[in-house]
N, C-alpha and C positions, 0 to 999 in steps of 0.2 A: 547561539544555536540551544530551542526551549529543550527539555526533557518534560514532553508532557502528560507521559502514565505508563505505564504494565497493567500487566494481569499474567496470571499465570495456568495451564492451562493443560489441563491431561490426556498423556500422548492417544492416539486411538490408532488403526486403522482403517485401512480403504478406501475410497472415493466416492464424489461422489455420485449420484445416475444421472445420465446422460441428460433424461427429462430437466432434473431439477436445475441441473447446472442452463439447460436452455433457459427455465422459466427468471432459474433468478441474473441474468445477465435484461433480460426483457426487463426485470421491476429493477433494477439496482440503474436502467437509465434513464428511468421513466424513478427516481426517488432525485440520481443528480441531477436530472435537468430543474426538478421540481426547485431544490435549494438553489440551485445555479437562480430562476428565475427569481426568488421569493426573496432569498437575503446575499447572492453570489459566490462569488467562490474562494476569497476569503473565506466565508464557512464554512464552503464546504470542507474545504481545508483541513478547515479546527474543530469541524466534526468529524472527518476521518482522522484523525491526528487523538481525537480522547477513546480509549483501548474502549468504556463502558459502554460511551455510543455507538461503536465502532460492530461491539460486539450485540445491539440492542440490533445497527444495521443485516447482522448477519442471521438474525431470527426472524427477520421484518421478508427478506427476500427468501428463504426460508431452509437457511442454516438452522437445525434452532434444534441443534444439541450443543452441549456444551466444548468442546474439542478444538485439539490442538488444527485438526484441518477449516476450524473457520476461516482461516487467516490467508489462504493458497483459495479459498474456494470463493471466498468473497472480491479478495485480488486481481484473482483468474476470473472472475463471471466480469466484473469489471469491466478492464482492462480490457475484456472482447469487446465487452458493449458500447462506450464512452469510446475506444480511438479512433473508428472510426467520422465521429461525429467534431474530431477534438476542435479542427478548425474552428468551426458557427461554437461548439461549449466554450471550447479559451481553453481546457483544461488536455493533459495529456497522462497518460499513466505510463512506468517506465520497468523491468524488473520482473519480478516472479520469483519463481520455485529454484531449486535446485540452479543446472546452466542459465534460466532465465536472468536468473538474477545476474550474472554475469556480463550479458548482453544489458546492462541500464548504461552503461559508459556510451557505446554508440546507438541507442537509440536516444542520448540524451545531447549527443552532438550533431542528428538528423532533422530532429525537435532545432536543435540554437541557429541549423540554418537556417527551418524557416520564417523561423519566427525574429531574431537577432537578438538571442542571448547568449549572450558568453557561456558558450557549453563548455570552454576551458576548467568555466570557475565549477560549473553544475556537475561536473562531476565528479571534481574536486571534493563535493558540500559530497556525493553519493560515497566517494569514497572512504572520508573520513569520517563519515557516520556508522558507515560498519563495519573501517577502524575498530572502532573503541567504542559500537561496540559488540562487537565480536571477542574485543578481546580484555579490556574494560569490565560493562555494563553487567554481561552476562555472562561475569566468571563462569566459567564450567563446564558456560553452552557453545550450540558451532551454531556458528550463523548460520539460517536456513532458509531464508528466505524474503528479502529487500524488493520490494517496491516504493519507487522514487515515484510522486505526484505534483507534476508541474503545473502554473495554470503562468499563462502566455505573456500575465505580469511578472515574471519569473518571484513570485510566493511561493513557496514548495513543503511538501510534508512528509516524512520518511514512516512504510509502516514497514518494519522488518520483526521475525523470529527465529531466537535460538532453537536449540533442540538438541535434547540430553536423553539418549537412551537408559543410563542408568539410573534415574531417577523418576526417569515415567514423565519428563511435565516439559514443556514448555515457553516459556516464558514472554512473552514479547513487550520490548517497547514503541510509542507511537509521538517519532518527534515531529516537529512542526518548526520550520524559521519561515527570514526573511530575505530573499535573496537582494543583497548590495554592492 
């Protein structure tokens, strides 16, 4: 597994307005489709796992404030927009914020049943990346969001974020790996 980077973001409270979330989803899908057409699935995963590219993606999608909410709002918008087209795109987005992060193993098993990928191995990769990050990399930060982005070829990337109310910062690492 390759750790591709991290960034610290300030803690802000509140929600993305519905009108913005809808626009972010539409624009996010268009961007994903174009990257897939022009560069392929591996490059999409590489880009998503780069924290500075991800921050830029969020700004282009309309989440243009430097805040902890960029991770959850961008990944939420992408999951809502991409997953209905996963079969034709070959990209699946699992997990999310809070309780949705705990649904990642079940989502991976369902995807593996449709694609023939090794679901048990993918679940292990998801859990290990979350565990290592939660206990080692983000020392003092409780994991808050966990997204596992998977291609139908078995390559994947993880985007997750820890939370610290004490420091009012949210560091978020981005991981990228090949399935073997």
